[in-house]
C-alpha positions in Angstrom: 205.5 60.0 13.4 206.1 59.7 9.7 209.3 61.4 8.6 207.9 61.9 5.2 204.9 63.7 6.7 207.2 66.1 8.6 209.1 66.9 5.4 206.0 67.4 3.2 204.2 69.5 5.9 207.2 71.9 6.0 207.2 72.5 9.7 207.9 70.8 13.0 205.9 72.5 15.8 205.1 71.3 19.4 206.8 68.0 18.8 204.9 67.0 15.6 204.5 67.6 11.9 202.6 70.9 11.3 201.1 71.5 7.9 202.2 74.9 6.6 199.7 77.0 4.8 201.9 78.5 2.1 202.9 77.5 -1.4 205.0 74.5 -2.2 208.7 75.1 -1.9 210.8 73.1 -4.5 214.1 71.5 -3.3 216.7 71.1 -6.1 219.7 68.8 -6.3 222.6 71.0 -7.2 224.4 68.2 -8.9 221.8 67.8 -11.7 219.6 70.9 -11.4 216.5 68.7 -10.8 213.7 69.3 -8.3 213.5 66.1 -6.2 211.2 67.2 -3.3 208.7 69.9 -2.2 207.9 71.2 1.2 205.1 73.6 2.1 206.2 77.1 2.9 205.1 78.7 6.1 202.8 81.7 6.5 202.8 84.3 9.2 200.1 82.2 11.0 202.4 79.2 10.9 205.3 81.3 12.4 202.9 82.5 15.1 202.0 78.9 15.9 205.7 78.0 16.2 206.5 80.9 18.4 203.4 80.2 20.6 204.5 76.6 21.0 208.0 77.7 22.0 206.5 80.3 24.5 204.3 77.7 26.1 207.2 75.2 26.4 209.5 77.9 27.9 208.1 77.8 31.5 208.6 74.1 32.0 211.9 73.9 30.1 213.5 76.8 31.9 212.3 75.5 35.3 214.2 72.2 34.8 217.5 71.8 36.5 220.3 72.9 34.1 221.9 69.5 34.4 218.6 67.9 33.4 218.4 70.1 30.3 221.9 68.9 29.5 221.0 65.3 29.9 218.0 65.6 27.5 220.2 67.4 25.0 222.9 64.7 25.3 220.2 62.0 24.7 219.0 63.8 21.7 222.5 64.1 20.3 223.1 60.4 20.8 219.9 59.6 18.8 221.0 61.9 16.0 224.4 60.2 15.9 222.7 56.8 15.5 220.9 58.0 12.4 223.8 59.8 10.7 223.9 57.2 7.9 220.3 58.3 7.1 221.1 62.0 7.2 224.3 62.0 5.2 222.8 61.3 1.7 219.9 63.6 2.4 222.3 66.5 3.2 224.3 65.8 0.1 221.3 65.7 -2.1 219.8 69.0 -1.0 223.1 71.0 -0.4 225.5 69.5 -3.0 228.5 68.8 -0.8 230.3 65.4 -0.9 229.2 62.5 1.2 232.4 62.8 3.1 231.8 66.5 3.8 228.2 65.8 4.8 229.4 63.2 7.3 232.0 65.6 8.7 229.3 68.3 9.1 226.8 66.1 10.8 229.3 64.6 13.2 230.5 68.1 14.0 226.9 69.3 14.7 226.4 66.4 17.2 229.8 67.2 18.8 228.7 70.7 19.4 225.5 69.6 21.2 227.5 67.1 23.3 229.9 69.9 24.2 227.1 72.1 25.5 225.4 69.3 27.2 228.6 68.7 29.1 228.8 72.4 30.0 225.4 72.2 31.6 227.0 71.5 35.0 229.3 74.5 34.6 226.7 77.2 34.0 226.8 79.5 37.0 226.4 83.0 38.1 228.5 84.9 40.7 228.5 85.8 44.4 230.0 89.0 45.9 230.2 88.9 49.7 230.0 91.8 52.2 228.9 94.7 50.0 227.9 96.4 53.2 227.6 95.0 56.8 225.2 92.0 56.6 224.8 92.5 52.8 225.8 90.2 50.0 225.3 90.3 46.3 224.5 87.6 43.7 224.5 87.7 39.9 221.9 85.3 38.4 221.8 84.0 34.9 218.2 84.1 33.5 217.2 82.7 30.1 215.8 85.2 27.6 212.7 83.3 26.4 212.0 82.4 22.8 215.0 82.5 20.4 214.8 82.7 16.7 217.7 80.7 15.0 218.0 81.6 11.3 220.5 79.4 9.4 222.0 79.5 5.9 222.3 76.7 3.4 226.1 76.1 3.4 226.3 74.3 6.8 222.6 73.8 7.8 223.2 71.5 10.7 226.4 72.8 12.3 225.3 76.4 12.2 222.0 75.4 13.7 223.7 73.5 16.6 226.0 76.5 17.3 222.8 78.2 18.4 220.8 75.3 19.8 223.5 74.1 22.2 224.0 77.3 24.3 220.4 78.5 23.9 218.8 75.2 25.2 221.2 74.6 28.0 220.7 78.2 29.2 216.9 77.5 29.4 215.6 79.1 26.2 213.3 77.6 23.6 213.9 77.9 19.9 212.2 78.5 16.6 214.6 77.6 13.8 214.3 78.7 10.2 216.6 76.8 7.8 217.3 78.2 4.3 214.5 77.7 1.9 216.8 75.5 -0.3 218.0 73.1 2.5 215.1 72.4 4.9 214.9 68.6 4.7 218.0 67.7 6.9 217.0 70.2 9.5 213.5 69.0 9.8 214.6 65.4 10.3 217.5 66.4 12.6 215.2 68.3 15.0 212.7 65.5 14.9 215.5 63.0 15.9 216.5 65.2 18.9 213.2 64.1 20.5 213.1 67.0 23.0 209.9 67.9 24.8 207.2 69.4 22.6 207.8 73.0 21.8 211.4 73.2 23.0 212.7 73.3 19.4 210.4 74.1 16.4 211.1 74.5 12.7 209.4 76.6 10.1 210.4 76.7 6.4 210.1 79.3 3.7 211.8 82.3 2.2 213.4 85.0 4.2 211.3 88.0 3.2 208.1 86.2 4.2 208.9 83.7 7.0 212.2 85.3 8.3 210.7 88.7 8.7 207.6 87.4 10.4 209.9 85.5 12.8 212.3 88.4 13.5 209.4 90.9 14.2 207.3 88.6 16.3 206.7 90.3 19.6 207.3 87.1 21.6 210.8 86.5 20.1 213.4 87.9 22.5 216.5 87.1 20.6 217.6 86.5 17.0 220.7 84.4 16.2 221.5 84.7 12.5 224.2 83.4 10.3 224.3 84.7 6.7 225.2 87.6 4.5 226.1 91.0 5.8 223.3 92.6 3.8 220.7 90.3 5.3 222.2 90.8 8.8 221.9 94.5 8.4 218.2 94.1 7.5 217.6 91.9 10.5 219.2 94.6 12.7 216.7 97.1 11.4 213.7 94.7 12.0 214.9 93.7 15.4 215.1 97.3 16.7 211.4 97.1 17.3 211.1 95.5 20.7 214.9 95.9 21.2 215.6 92.3 20.6 218.9 90.7 21.4 221.1 89.8 18.4 224.0 87.6 17.5 225.1 88.1 13.9 227.7 85.9 12.2 228.0 87.5 8.8 230.2 87.6 5.7 234.0 87.2 5.6 237.0 87.5 3.4 239.7 85.8 5.5 243.3 86.5 4.7 246.1 83.9 4.9 249.7 85.2 5.3 252.7 83.1 4.4 256.1 84.3 5.6 259.4 83.4 4.1 260.3 81.1 7.1 257.1 79.1 7.0 256.7 75.4 6.3 255.6 76.2 2.8 254.2 72.8 1.9 251.9 72.8 5.0 250.9 76.4 4.3 250.0 75.7 0.7 247.9 72.7 1.9 246.1 74.9 4.5 245.4 77.5 1.8 243.9 74.9 -0.6 241.8 73.1 2.1 240.7 76.4 3.6 239.5 77.7 0.2 238.1 74.7 -1.7 236.4 72.8 1.2 232.7 72.8 0.6 233.3 74.2 -2.8 234.5 77.4 -1.2 231.1 78.1 0.3 231.9 79.1 3.9 231.9 82.5 5.6 234.9 81.4 7.7 237.3 80.3 4.8 240.6 81.3 3.3 239.6 83.9 0.6 242.8 85.8 0.2 246.4 84.7 0.2 249.4 87.1 0.8 252.8 85.4 0.4 256.2 87.1 0.9 257.7 87.5 -2.6 261.0 85.7 -1.8 259.1 82.4 -1.6 256.0 83.3 -3.7 256.8 81.2 -6.7 257.1 78.0 -4.8 253.8 78.6 -2.9 251.9 79.7 -6.0 253.0 76.6 -7.9 252.0 74.3 -5.0 248.6 75.8 -4.5 247.8 75.8 -8.2 248.9 72.2 -8.5 246.6 71.2 -5.7 243.6 73.1 -7.2 244.2 71.3 -10.6 244.2 67.9 -9.0 240.9 68.3 -7.2 238.3 65.8 -8.5 235.0 67.6 -9.2 231.7 65.9 -9.6 228.3 65.0 -7.9 228.7 64.8 -4.2 227.5 61.2 -4.0 230.0 59.9 -6.6 233.0 57.9 -5.4 236.3 59.8 -5.0 234.8 63.2 -5.6 236.6 66.0 -3.6 234.6 69.0 -4.6 230.9 69.1 -5.5 228.7 71.7 -7.2 227.9 75.2 -6.0 224.6 75.2 -4.2 222.5 77.1 -6.8 222.8 78.3 -10.4 222.7 81.9 -9.1 225.6 81.2 -6.8 227.7 79.8 -9.6 226.9 82.7 -11.8 227.8 85.2 -9.1 231.2 83.6 -8.6 231.8 83.5 -12.4 231.0 87.2 -12.6 233.3 88.1 -9.7 236.2 86.2 -11.4 235.5 87.8 -14.8 235.6 91.3 -13.3 238.8 90.8 -11.2 241.6 90.7 -13.7 244.9 89.3 -12.7 246.6 86.2 -14.2 244.4 83.2 -14.3 246.5 80.2 -13.3 243.7 77.6 -13.4 240.0 77.2 -13.6 237.9 80.2 -14.4 234.8 78.5 -15.7 232.6 75.4 -15.7 234.3 72.0 -16.1 234.5 70.6 -19.6 232.8 67.3 -18.6 229.4 67.2 -20.4 228.1 64.9 -17.7 228.2 67.8 -15.3 226.6 70.3 -17.6 223.2 70.3 -15.8 224.7 70.8 -12.4 225.9 74.0 -10.8 229.7 73.2 -11.1 232.6 75.6 -11.3 236.2 74.6 -11.6 238.7 75.3 -8.8 240.2 78.7 -9.7 243.4 80.4 -8.8 244.2 84.0 -9.8 247.5 85.8 -9.3 247.9 89.4 -8.4 244.4 90.8 -9.3 244.1 94.6 -8.6 243.6 95.4 -4.9 240.3 97.1 -5.8 238.9 94.1 -7.7 236.0 91.9 -6.5 238.6 89.3 -5.4 239.9 91.7 -2.9 236.9 93.8 -1.8 233.9 91.4 -2.0 233.1 88.1 -0.3 233.7 85.4 -2.9 231.5 82.5 -1.9 232.9 79.8 -4.2 236.1 78.0 -5.3 238.1 80.9 -6.5 241.3 82.0 -4.7 243.4 85.1 -5.3 247.1 85.2 -4.4 249.2 88.3 -4.0 252.9 88.8 -3.6 253.9 91.2 -0.8 257.2 92.7 0.3 257.0 91.7 4.0 254.7 91.1 7.0 253.8 94.7 7.4 252.4 94.9 3.8 250.6 91.6 4.3 248.9 92.8 7.5 248.0 96.2 5.9 246.4 94.4 2.9 244.7 91.9 5.1 243.0 94.7 7.2 242.0 96.7 4.1 238.6 94.9 4.0 235.2 95.6 5.4 235.2 92.1 6.8 236.9 90.8 10.0 235.9 87.2 10.6 239.1 85.0 10.5 242.7 85.1 9.5 245.8 82.9 9.4 249.6 83.3 9.5 252.3 80.8 8.7 255.7 81.5 10.2 258.2 79.9 12.6 259.0 83.2 14.3 256.9 83.4 17.5 257.3 87.2 17.8 256.1 87.7 14.3 253.2 85.4 14.8 252.2 87.2 18.0 252.4 90.6 16.3 250.1 89.4 13.5 247.6 88.0 16.0 247.5 91.3 17.7 247.3 93.5 14.6 245.0 91.5 12.4 241.4 92.9 12.6 239.3 89.9 13.0 237.7 87.6 15.6 239.8 84.4 15.0 243.5 83.9 14.0 245.2 80.6 13.3 249.0 80.4 13.6 250.5 77.5 11.6 247.2 75.7 11.7 244.4 74.7 9.3 241.2 76.8 9.7 239.4 74.5 12.2 236.8 76.0 14.6 236.8 74.6 18.2 233.8 74.5 20.5 236.0 75.4 23.4 236.9 78.9 21.9 234.5 81.8 21.3 233.9 82.7 17.7 232.6 85.8 16.2 233.5 88.6 13.8 234.2 92.4 13.9 233.5 95.1 11.4 231.0 94.0 8.7 231.4 90.4 9.8 229.0 90.9 12.7 229.0 90.8 16.5 228.3 88.4 19.4 230.0 85.1 20.1 229.2 81.5 19.3 231.1 78.6 20.7 232.9 78.6 24.1 231.4 79.3 27.5 231.1 82.9 26.2 228.2 81.9 24.1 226.0 81.6 27.2 226.4 85.4 27.7 224.4 85.9 24.5 221.6 83.6 25.5 221.1 84.8 29.1 220.4 88.0 31.0 222.5 88.8 34.1 220.4 89.9 37.1 221.9 91.4 40.2 220.4 90.5 43.6 221.2 92.2 46.9 220.5 90.1 50.1 220.6 91.8 53.5 220.3 89.6 56.5 219.8 90.3 60.3 
């Protein structure tokens, strides 16, 4: 089929391009602020067509051997990998990230699919012998049915594959809705998977129109959502009708603690990478740094120096390390949070001076020292390249400050003291803690937040628990 036809139609349903019936949806290049493509937005009728296709495909897909589902998913992942050179510039153009970061994201998305394809031979239930004389018990895993996967714009392919991998291997079918600003890579990615018609479908459009129609559709049995806490709470309300299953991966404000005995150079590098990667637009990212005051000056100087050296520019330009923010609104939001936070501005704090970047949504890497603990830098999720650093007396104060947040997604600690590291891992209120490590997520480990950062797990074998129902069976013989 024509790839251009899929993009212009705005939907991929039942294995083919589907012409959405809504208004044109402009796609803007964040590097220059220009609209470079349009896709048709879906209507409620288009959403119904996608869900119907997924429901019709469910019977045959769920009846396949689990290993066969894994083989088909692995074949699809291989085909996507063969086309990564095609997808990389497309992702950069619609999202804004650098070509290097786009390649990292796409390879990571394929790796996640390959991981779950490999786990297809490990999916099993349980057996409990001799409950009573001549009576045994079994626990079966049964797929849920049609799953809605709603994905944001910051990592459109990896966050989709976090849902596709376990959902498909478990026997579910999927209707995906990418963000209205980044639909193009998703449409092509799913087309390249080449799975049987209806197993994965894509509809595009805005959340209030398309997303709500998808969440409230009576044939959707589960909603897997990654995005803001506010939108996640709205989805919880909508999904209560029909008691749909939910996995919500929401906002974060991850702390990084640096103790006096840490490898300070590596800790500073981890803070810089964890904050400024993807222009700071990640839910799981370093957003607050707490450094013990006896080594604070050295750490602050190192982080600030790294931020000043980052080369900012269009994502497709050679040597660029940090691209634009995704939208003008996102840039303005970050600028407003910085302006309201106070503290000592060590670098950044506004748009770059280069006039060649004036039409894009650029914001200079920013470091702020000791803003008030009730400022936006401390209390809100800052989704951009702005990093606050606070001096603290000791580990106890660092943990107390870290936990004084509505969010609980990730956290980091840098120390050579194993007892201190273990204590922090136990006391930090979050779903993921890195000890002396950059903030890298592994498919082998479950990932999910606490508090306002959501609930449910992605990654790991544990993800299967959120895409299956457990059914108890009693067998009496004789």
